[in-house]
C-alpha angles and dihedrals in degrees: 000000000000130000119243136181115222118198122198131209089261090057095250114144123215132187121236139182115210143137093244140009089248089055092048089053095044094049099041107135093214094065088072091062096044102267110148118223112222098175145005120197132174113250145081123285092203133025119247092258091049089051092052091047090051091049091052091049091049092051091051091049089053090052093046094049095039109037117182116254119222 
């Protein structure tokens, strides 16, 4: 899998994993809700460290919003 950056008509950038740029464009989830893809380029939207930090923050968010009940 390769990393791609998808840019929409509004200028929003999204990270995508796909085998090719064409596959990233075809499988972009936003297309189903009307987002228009203006470009697809190979590259990472976030650094490895930023991805790890985001994963940690998401995990904490899940814990905070869904506490275990004993």
